[in-house]
C-alpha positions, 0 to 999 in steps of 0.5 A: 243939327244932329237930326239934320245930319242924320236926315241927310245921311239917311236920304243919301242912302235911299235909292228911290226919292219920293218928292210928293212924300217929302213935300207932305212930310214938310207940310205936316211939320209946318202945320205942327209948328203953326197950328196954335199960332195967331195970324200975327204969329204966323206972319212973323214965323214966315217972315223969319223963315224967309230971312233964314232962307235968303241968308242960306241962299246967299251963303251957298251962292258965295261958296259957289262963286268963291266970294267971302263978304266977311273979310 
């Protein structure tokens, strides 16, 4: 979490945002993580990432609309 927080703070200080550069850095990180995976392992990796993304999106939606489903 510290790395994420540092990255967010760092990105907020940058005056120019290079979307293409950010995309390339993200692609490099994914490639590093999946480089030695079998096809089955990579499929599982992407399924898990999709679950995490959907949960994240849902939590953001709930915050924006003021809905708390954990009551």
